[in-house]
VMD Tcl script that draws the C-alpha trace (Angstrom):
set ca {
  {102.15 97.38 22.01}
  {101.03 99.56 19.09}
  {98.87 96.53 17.59}
  {97.27 96.12 20.85}
  {96.35 99.86 21.26}
  {95.32 99.81 17.72}
  {93.05 96.86 18.44}
  {91.44 98.50 21.60}
  {90.87 101.81 19.68}
  {89.06 99.77 16.97}
  {86.84 98.15 19.65}
  {85.98 101.47 21.16}
  {85.30 103.20 17.98}
  {83.09 100.12 16.95}
  {81.33 100.07 20.18}
  {80.63 103.99 19.82}
  {79.42 103.43 16.18}
  {77.03 100.65 17.20}
  {75.61 102.69 20.13}
  {75.05 105.70 17.75}
  {73.62 103.77 15.02}
  {71.20 101.59 17.20}
  {68.86 104.54 18.03}
  {69.20 105.72 14.38}
  {68.32 102.39 12.84}
  {65.34 101.81 15.30}
  {64.15 105.38 14.67}
  {64.18 104.59 10.92}
  {61.23 102.33 11.34}
  {58.08 104.38 11.17}
  {54.44 103.81 11.57}
  {52.53 104.21 8.27}
  {50.72 107.06 9.81}
  {54.07 109.05 10.08}
  {54.97 108.10 6.74}
  {52.03 109.59 5.24}
  {52.80 112.83 7.32}
  {49.94 111.89 9.77}
  {47.22 112.13 6.82}
  {46.48 108.58 7.03}
  {45.99 106.10 9.96}
  {47.99 102.90 10.35}
  {46.08 99.85 9.11}
  {45.84 96.55 11.05}
  {48.24 94.82 8.65}
  {50.62 97.73 8.78}
  {50.46 97.69 12.50}
  {51.46 94.24 12.83}
  {54.38 94.64 10.43}
  {55.59 97.55 12.13}
  {55.44 96.02 15.62}
  {57.47 92.89 14.27}
  {60.02 95.14 12.96}
  {60.25 97.01 16.18}
  {60.57 93.84 18.14}
  {63.35 92.56 15.59}
  {65.43 95.81 16.50}
  {65.21 95.37 20.35}
  {66.37 93.03 23.02}
  {64.18 94.78 25.25}
  {60.84 94.06 23.80}
  {58.80 90.97 23.84}
  {56.00 90.77 21.10}
  {52.94 88.49 21.44}
  {49.15 88.08 21.19}
  {46.71 87.78 24.07}
  {43.64 86.62 22.26}
  {41.89 86.70 18.95}
  {38.79 88.63 17.55}
  {35.34 86.91 16.65}
  {36.90 87.23 13.00}
  {40.10 85.59 13.83}
  {42.54 88.72 13.97}
  {45.25 88.20 16.58}
  {45.35 90.93 19.01}
  {49.01 92.10 19.90}
  {50.68 93.35 22.84}
  {54.26 93.85 23.87}
  {56.19 93.86 27.10}
  {59.03 96.21 27.79}
  {61.47 96.01 30.82}
  {65.15 95.86 31.61}
  {65.99 93.18 32.40}
  {63.22 91.76 30.32}
  {60.55 90.02 32.02}
  {58.74 87.00 30.35}
  {56.08 86.32 32.76}
  {54.00 87.95 35.58}
  {55.67 86.31 38.57}
  {58.90 87.97 37.30}
  {57.42 91.31 36.90}
  {56.15 90.81 40.64}
  {59.58 89.85 41.78}
  {61.21 92.89 40.10}
  {59.27 95.17 42.62}
  {58.62 97.54 39.74}
  {55.37 99.04 38.97}
  {53.51 97.38 36.10}
  {51.81 99.91 33.89}
  {49.46 98.99 31.02}
  {49.04 101.30 28.06}
  {45.92 100.54 25.88}
  {43.77 102.06 23.14}
  {41.19 101.59 20.52}
  {38.56 99.50 22.46}
  {36.39 101.54 20.23}
  {37.47 100.68 16.87}
  {36.91 104.01 14.97}
  {38.60 105.90 17.60}
  {42.36 105.73 16.30}
  {44.26 108.75 17.39}
  {45.69 107.39 20.63}
  {46.36 104.08 18.91}
  {48.90 105.77 16.70}
  {50.22 107.56 19.89}
  {50.80 104.25 21.39}
  {52.43 102.78 18.49}
  {54.88 105.50 18.24}
  {55.85 105.45 21.96}
  {56.30 101.51 21.74}
  {59.07 102.37 19.34}
  {60.82 104.71 21.48}
  {60.52 102.45 24.57}
  {62.43 99.66 22.50}
  {65.14 102.18 21.29}
  {68.20 102.43 23.26}
  {69.81 105.73 23.89}
  {66.60 107.64 24.06}
  {64.78 109.02 27.16}
  {61.81 106.88 27.21}
  {64.00 103.81 26.90}
  {65.64 104.54 30.35}
  {62.15 104.07 31.77}
  {62.50 100.32 31.55}
  {64.86 100.26 34.29}
  {62.17 101.38 36.68}
  {59.06 99.94 35.13}
  {57.59 97.05 33.57}
  {55.38 98.46 30.67}
  {52.72 96.64 28.74}
  {51.51 98.17 25.61}
  {48.17 96.93 24.01}
  {47.63 99.32 20.97}
  {44.53 98.01 19.53}
  {42.03 96.24 21.73}
  {39.33 96.05 19.09}
  {41.09 95.03 15.62}
  {37.75 94.07 13.93}
  {36.10 97.57 14.91}
  {39.32 99.24 13.76}
  {39.16 97.89 10.37}
  {35.52 98.80 10.05}
  {36.26 102.11 11.56}
  {33.32 101.62 14.04}
  {32.86 102.02 17.68}
  {31.76 98.42 18.39}
  {33.26 95.27 17.29}
  {32.20 93.05 14.39}
  {28.78 92.33 16.11}
  {28.29 96.26 16.78}
  {28.75 95.59 20.56}
  {30.38 98.31 22.40}
  {33.13 96.69 24.13}
  {33.88 99.29 26.70}
  {30.64 98.27 28.36}
  {31.59 94.57 28.67}
  {34.13 94.71 31.38}
  {31.94 92.79 33.92}
  {29.80 90.61 31.81}
  {32.98 89.77 29.43}
  {30.70 88.24 26.82}
  {32.80 89.43 23.90}
  {35.91 87.41 23.04}
  {38.37 90.17 22.37}
  {37.43 92.06 25.64}
  {37.19 88.86 27.65}
  {40.89 88.06 26.47}
  {42.07 91.52 27.75}
  {40.55 91.21 30.91}
  {41.58 87.57 31.62}
  {45.13 87.55 30.05}
  {46.28 91.09 30.74}
  {44.44 92.65 33.67}
  {43.73 89.60 35.98}
  {47.06 87.95 34.69}
  {49.66 90.77 35.13}
  {47.83 92.61 37.83}
  {48.94 96.17 36.65}
  {49.10 99.12 38.97}
  {47.79 101.57 36.41}
  {45.91 100.92 33.26}
  {45.64 103.84 30.67}
  {42.86 103.53 28.23}
  {42.89 105.82 25.10}
  {39.83 107.14 23.31}
  {38.64 110.10 21.05}
  {36.38 112.49 22.96}
  {36.16 115.12 25.29}
  {36.05 118.97 24.84}
  {38.12 121.54 22.73}
  {40.28 123.52 23.43}
  {41.83 120.74 25.47}
  {44.29 118.43 23.75}
  {43.49 115.49 26.28}
  {40.65 115.17 28.80}
  {41.04 112.55 31.61}
  {39.14 110.82 34.09}
  {40.04 108.36 36.85}
  {37.83 105.79 38.83}
  {34.41 107.18 39.93}
  {32.23 104.42 41.47}
  {31.65 104.61 45.19}
  {32.79 101.16 45.88}
  {36.36 102.20 44.71}
  {39.09 102.74 47.29}
  {39.12 106.52 47.97}
  {42.92 106.55 48.02}
  {42.95 105.56 44.30}
  {40.35 108.33 43.46}
  {42.48 110.95 45.47}
  {45.62 109.77 43.75}
  {44.22 110.75 40.42}
  {42.68 114.17 41.46}
  {45.60 115.55 43.54}
  {48.63 113.79 42.20}
  {48.48 112.15 38.67}
  {46.31 114.75 36.90}
  {48.11 117.72 38.14}
  {51.18 116.28 36.99}
  {49.70 115.52 33.43}
  {48.78 119.08 33.47}
  {52.12 120.25 34.24}
  {53.82 118.11 31.50}
  {51.23 118.96 28.92}
  {51.76 122.86 29.57}
  {55.54 122.17 29.23}
  {54.93 121.00 25.66}
  {52.56 123.51 24.64}
  {49.20 121.51 25.15}
  {46.24 121.72 27.36}
  {44.54 119.09 29.53}
  {41.71 118.72 31.88}
  {38.83 116.42 32.98}
  {36.61 114.63 30.72}
  {33.84 115.25 29.35}
  {32.39 118.74 29.01}
  {31.52 122.04 30.77}
  {29.43 125.25 30.62}
  {29.32 128.60 32.45}
  {27.96 126.65 35.63}
  {29.82 123.22 35.91}
  {31.85 120.74 34.54}
  {30.31 117.29 33.91}
  {32.49 114.25 34.24}
  {31.78 110.78 32.62}
  {29.65 107.93 34.06}
  {30.52 105.86 36.99}
  {29.25 102.24 36.11}
  {31.42 99.43 36.64}
  {31.21 98.06 33.30}
  {33.50 100.76 31.85}
  {37.41 100.32 32.08}
  {38.07 103.65 34.08}
  {35.75 102.06 36.74}
  {36.35 98.30 36.40}
  {39.97 99.03 37.32}
  {38.97 100.49 40.62}
  {36.94 97.18 41.46}
  {40.19 95.14 40.95}
  {42.36 97.78 42.88}
  {44.31 99.21 40.20}
  {44.24 102.97 39.06}
  {42.37 103.12 35.81}
  {42.97 106.19 33.68}
  {40.75 107.26 31.00}
  {42.41 109.79 28.33}
  {40.15 111.11 25.61}
  {41.59 113.21 22.37}
  {39.12 115.66 21.58}
  {38.26 117.03 18.23}
  {39.36 120.35 16.74}
  {42.98 119.78 16.47}
  {45.01 118.49 13.40}
  {45.81 114.81 13.43}
  {49.51 115.24 14.28}
  {48.94 117.57 17.10}
  {46.37 115.38 18.41}
  {48.54 112.26 18.48}
  {51.67 113.72 19.78}
  {50.02 115.34 22.55}
  {48.44 112.05 23.60}
  {51.77 110.58 23.64}
  {52.98 113.30 26.11}
  {50.07 112.17 28.44}
  {51.22 108.61 28.16}
  {54.74 109.67 29.03}
  {53.66 111.68 31.94}
  {51.93 108.88 33.51}
  {55.03 106.78 33.01}
  {57.20 109.66 34.57}
  {54.88 110.03 37.51}
  {54.93 106.29 38.28}
  {58.56 106.32 38.28}
  {58.95 109.38 40.70}
  {56.13 108.10 42.92}
  {56.76 104.20 42.72}
  {56.93 103.39 46.32}
  {53.64 105.44 46.89}
  {51.92 103.82 43.99}
  {52.91 100.27 44.79}
  {52.18 100.66 48.52}
  {48.71 102.05 48.00}
  {47.84 99.47 45.62}
  {48.98 96.85 47.84}
  {47.18 98.18 50.98}
  {44.07 98.45 48.85}
  {43.81 94.85 47.90}
  {44.94 93.34 51.27}
  {42.34 95.47 52.92}
  {39.61 94.19 50.66}
  {40.55 90.58 51.44}
  {40.42 91.17 55.25}
  {37.04 93.04 55.03}
  {35.64 90.15 53.36}
  {37.18 87.70 55.77}
  {35.63 89.71 58.76}
  {32.51 90.48 56.88}
  {32.74 94.15 57.65}
  {31.46 97.05 55.82}
  {28.95 98.08 53.36}
  {28.36 97.53 49.44}
  {27.30 100.61 47.47}
  {24.29 99.26 45.40}
  {22.73 102.60 44.10}
  {24.37 106.08 43.87}
  {23.89 109.40 42.48}
  {26.68 111.72 40.79}
  {27.14 114.86 42.47}
  {29.93 117.57 42.83}
  {33.34 116.74 44.40}
  {34.51 118.47 47.44}
  {36.76 120.79 45.37}
  {36.13 123.45 42.98}
  {37.64 123.70 39.45}
  {38.49 126.31 36.87}
  {38.31 125.67 33.00}
  {37.94 126.70 29.60}
  {34.79 125.96 27.51}
  {33.46 126.84 24.22}
  {30.19 128.30 23.13}
  {29.08 128.27 19.27}
  {30.30 126.46 16.39}
  {32.76 127.03 13.39}
  {33.84 130.52 13.01}
  {31.51 131.73 15.63}
  {33.06 129.52 18.42}
  {34.42 131.39 21.42}
  {36.67 130.15 24.06}
  {35.38 131.05 27.52}
  {36.67 130.96 30.90}
  {34.84 129.65 34.19}
  {36.22 129.85 37.56}
  {35.73 127.99 40.90}
  {32.96 125.91 39.48}
  {31.62 122.59 40.56}
  {33.05 119.30 39.05}
  {30.13 116.72 38.70}
  {32.25 113.61 39.36}
  {31.44 112.33 42.81}
  {29.44 109.11 43.23}
  {27.51 109.33 46.50}
  {25.77 106.07 47.87}
  {22.05 106.29 48.09}
  {21.74 102.60 49.22}
  {24.16 100.16 50.61}
  {23.97 96.57 51.64}
  {26.11 94.71 54.30}
  {28.91 92.96 53.08}
  {28.61 89.16 53.74}
  {31.21 86.58 54.39}
  {30.22 84.75 51.27}
  {27.37 84.22 48.90}
  {25.92 80.97 48.49}
  {24.25 79.62 45.02}
  {22.29 76.56 44.39}
  {23.88 73.85 42.09}
  {21.08 75.02 39.40}
  {22.97 78.33 39.16}
  {25.40 77.25 36.60}
  {25.17 80.00 34.36}
  {25.81 82.49 36.98}
  {28.74 80.66 38.00}
  {30.21 80.69 34.51}
  {29.86 84.57 34.42}
  {31.87 84.60 37.79}
  {34.39 82.33 36.43}
  {35.08 84.61 33.42}
  {36.35 87.14 36.05}
  {38.77 84.43 37.54}
  {36.69 84.67 40.67}
  {37.63 81.99 43.39}
  {34.62 79.70 43.66}
  {34.15 76.63 46.05}
  {31.76 73.63 46.21}
  {30.08 72.28 49.13}
  {31.40 68.78 49.76}
  {28.34 67.74 51.95}
  {24.79 68.85 52.84}
  {25.18 71.87 55.01}
  {22.77 73.74 57.29}
  {23.45 77.35 57.40}
  {21.76 80.75 58.71}
  {21.66 83.01 55.76}
  {19.86 86.28 54.68}
  {18.13 86.46 51.36}
  {16.45 89.06 49.38}
  {12.65 89.15 48.67}
  {11.72 90.58 45.21}
  {8.85 92.85 44.85}
  {9.15 93.66 41.21}
  {11.00 92.39 38.13}
  {11.55 94.43 34.83}
  {12.70 93.60 31.56}
  {14.22 96.19 29.17}
  {16.58 96.16 26.15}
  {20.03 97.25 27.45}
  {23.20 97.16 25.02}
  {23.14 93.76 23.36}
  {20.64 92.23 25.76}
  {17.11 92.52 24.42}
  {15.73 91.58 27.90}
  {18.08 92.67 30.71}
  {16.52 92.13 34.18}
  {16.19 94.81 36.82}
  {14.77 93.78 40.25}
  {13.08 95.76 42.98}
  {13.72 94.30 46.44}
  {12.13 94.62 49.85}
  {14.42 96.75 52.01}
  {14.57 94.04 54.70}
  {16.22 90.64 54.15}
  {14.56 87.46 55.25}
  {16.63 85.63 57.70}
  {16.40 81.87 57.48}
  {18.10 78.45 58.15}
  {18.43 76.31 55.23}
  {20.09 73.23 54.03}
  {22.23 73.59 51.04}
  {22.88 70.27 49.23}
  {26.31 68.86 48.24}
  {27.36 70.66 45.21}
  {26.22 74.09 46.10}
  {28.68 76.95 45.42}
  {30.31 79.21 47.88}
  {31.65 82.60 46.84}
  {33.85 84.16 49.51}
  {34.11 88.06 49.46}
  {37.63 87.80 51.17}
  {39.65 87.69 48.06}
  {41.44 90.06 45.69}
  {38.45 89.81 43.45}
  {36.00 90.84 46.33}
  {34.63 94.11 44.88}
  {33.74 92.33 41.79}
  {32.22 89.43 43.75}
  {29.88 91.69 45.57}
  {28.96 93.83 42.57}
  {28.05 90.82 40.53}
  {26.07 89.04 43.23}
  {24.11 92.03 44.69}
  {20.97 92.01 42.56}
  {20.57 95.80 42.83}
  {23.87 96.82 41.18}
  {23.77 97.90 37.55}
  {25.98 94.91 36.52}
  {25.08 91.63 38.15}
  {24.19 88.03 37.52}
  {20.60 88.87 37.52}
  {20.63 91.67 35.04}
  {22.62 89.93 32.47}
  {20.22 87.06 32.23}
  {22.38 84.21 33.83}
  {19.46 83.45 36.29}
  {16.41 83.85 34.28}
  {15.35 80.16 34.58}
  {15.39 80.27 38.39}
  {13.93 83.75 39.37}
  {10.71 83.94 40.95}
  {7.50 84.96 39.29}
  {6.88 88.47 40.62}
  {4.50 91.18 39.25}
  {5.71 94.74 39.92}
  {2.33 96.35 40.72}
  {-1.41 95.18 41.49}
  {-2.36 97.11 38.15}
  {0.35 95.21 36.35}
  {-0.91 91.74 37.86}
  {-4.38 92.57 36.48}
  {-2.98 93.70 33.11}
  {-0.82 90.56 32.87}
  {-3.74 88.48 33.66}
  {-5.80 90.06 30.91}
  {-2.78 89.48 28.41}
  {-2.64 85.81 29.44}
  {-6.42 85.33 29.05}
  {-6.38 86.93 25.61}
  {-3.32 84.72 24.81}
  {-5.56 81.65 25.55}
  {-8.34 82.86 23.48}
  {-6.31 83.99 20.51}
  {-3.71 81.31 20.51}
  {-0.10 80.89 21.31}
  {1.16 82.55 18.07}
  {-0.70 85.99 18.79}
  {0.40 85.81 22.21}
  {4.09 85.47 21.14}
  {3.65 88.46 18.76}
  {2.34 90.55 21.73}
  {5.11 89.64 23.89}
  {7.44 90.43 21.14}
  {5.90 93.90 20.84}
  {6.08 94.69 24.30}
  {9.81 93.77 24.52}
  {10.48 96.09 21.69}
  {8.70 98.93 23.16}
  {11.32 98.71 26.12}
  {10.98 99.56 29.58}
  {7.72 97.72 30.22}
  {7.52 95.70 33.44}
  {6.57 92.26 32.88}
  {6.91 89.01 35.12}
  {9.76 86.87 34.08}
  {7.67 83.93 32.88}
  {5.96 86.37 30.49}
  {8.87 85.17 28.23}
  {7.08 81.82 27.96}
  {4.31 83.81 25.78}
  {7.12 84.86 23.69}
  {7.99 81.22 23.22}
  {4.38 80.33 22.39}
  {3.77 78.52 25.68}
  {1.02 78.62 27.89}
  {1.13 81.09 30.72}
  {-0.94 81.19 33.86}
  {-2.24 84.40 35.45}
  {0.26 86.89 36.57}
  {1.21 86.51 40.31}
  {-0.57 83.11 40.44}
  {0.80 79.64 40.21}
  {0.18 77.79 37.15}
  {-2.00 74.58 36.99}
  {-0.02 71.55 38.29}
  {2.97 73.80 39.51}
  {3.88 75.05 42.94}
  {4.24 78.72 43.26}
  {7.88 79.79 43.79}
  {8.77 81.78 46.86}
  {9.47 85.47 45.73}
  {13.18 85.35 46.67}
  {16.05 85.97 44.57}
  {18.18 82.66 44.87}
  {21.39 84.28 46.00}
  {21.99 83.60 49.51}
  {24.04 85.76 51.93}
  {26.29 84.02 54.65}
  {26.76 86.87 56.89}
  {28.86 85.36 59.70}
  {32.43 83.79 59.08}
  {31.57 79.95 59.03}
  {33.79 76.85 58.82}
  {32.65 75.00 55.59}
  {33.65 71.74 54.08}
  {34.57 72.89 50.45}
  {36.83 72.32 47.51}
  {38.08 74.86 44.92}
  {36.03 74.59 41.73}
  {38.32 74.46 38.78}
  {38.01 77.02 35.83}
}
mol new
graphics top color blue
foreach p $ca { graphics top sphere $p radius 0.5 }
foreach p [lrange $ca 0 end-1] q [lrange $ca 1 end] { graphics top cylinder $p $q radius 0.2 }
display resetview
């Protein structure tokens, strides 16, 4: 009996020692930034080594990569949960909220990347508070979305492109991989994106979805639930937090509302996207640790409000599907940013350096509400002709469900008449397209050939579908040059018709080479309106008079070849494979 008692006691003592040592061993693994007493940021190579060490010390962390950068660097991510989930279907079956914590899409903005790395260790460490959250959440951490930019300490990637403006067009490999393999595979409930920016004296500035096509319930959850919770947790830890971006004695200005940015894109796929920015003016350690508190506050809110979070997201997604199937509702295509329906009080600064003063503003406007100024009716589906392959490829990058007609089909559709087309440099596109449309659509009966594309709005990606296929939005298949070859020839004004005609005549007299030089100069000037076929001059080809058909060619009808099927209609189709 004594031997048995001794054996049992040894087991108990050993188990206790292992339990006690587990967290100690894991906590001994530190980031390079911590090792330097927060003087240096963790390099890419040090980050990879650190993550491998953390994973090796835990049974509740899966480490993998979701893509590669242009320069071939692996982009890591980790999954934390208890019990461990290995695939999205397991996360869905668990009934837990799925939360994505990301950072460093702007390569030179490294503060919250460090916060993310430290939190990943704590999530993986048994016996600490953060590890307990794995019973209630599935957490996906992606600490560095832009490794190429991080290595260079640049805002953009290796090509100089701002990837936080690429969420709709998804042309950059690293960002496209994040959208396809994380956002549209795991379908998170909340996505947090860490940056450097905002306004002192705050330690963190935040913003939620702002675009008017976002479900208002998601916007309200941010304003009235999540953000106050963050403020409370930050204050408990001796930090301050408020809205992004800046204020003065009269008003506080919020960030932009375009769908191309993460904190708005998430609203289009019906999750809650939260931007968190770390303002300058604080020492590095304080900035990193205060941002970690923000991450933690969002996770704790998600646990305490799990049912509300899951129910709201599910309802939003289901209602978008139902609206599309019934072809009910409006699509905001133009908007203006104005004050919210509530007032705010905040701190702001005046002056610089030693002369900087912190002042108070009370009951002022928060300029963060996007008010639609123009809407278009939601169709049942959009029809694109077989020649619109580049537009279809852009839609497919968003994992949008696309079908193909199996027979020639006569349909009653509505189509937009173009009254003007403008080319201008925008981000990495030297000739992005902006169209001006007549207010009234043209109603017509048209036979669409077998092989035409059908894109229904009654799907979870319905908001993205409408934003990409309505030609008047800021991020659509027309703007990003996927339909250049099939757009009509439309001068913007009578005066521009004459001017374009004069340019064409001059080109014939001076030769194609001179015409190409003038076209390039016009493009560099930016913002000058041109007809789409003006780019033929840039390539040294002969162009006819603006607004008139060229010799031997039939003038195109000035319509945008995106056709709206307004009534639910039975169609013979098959799903287009991606």
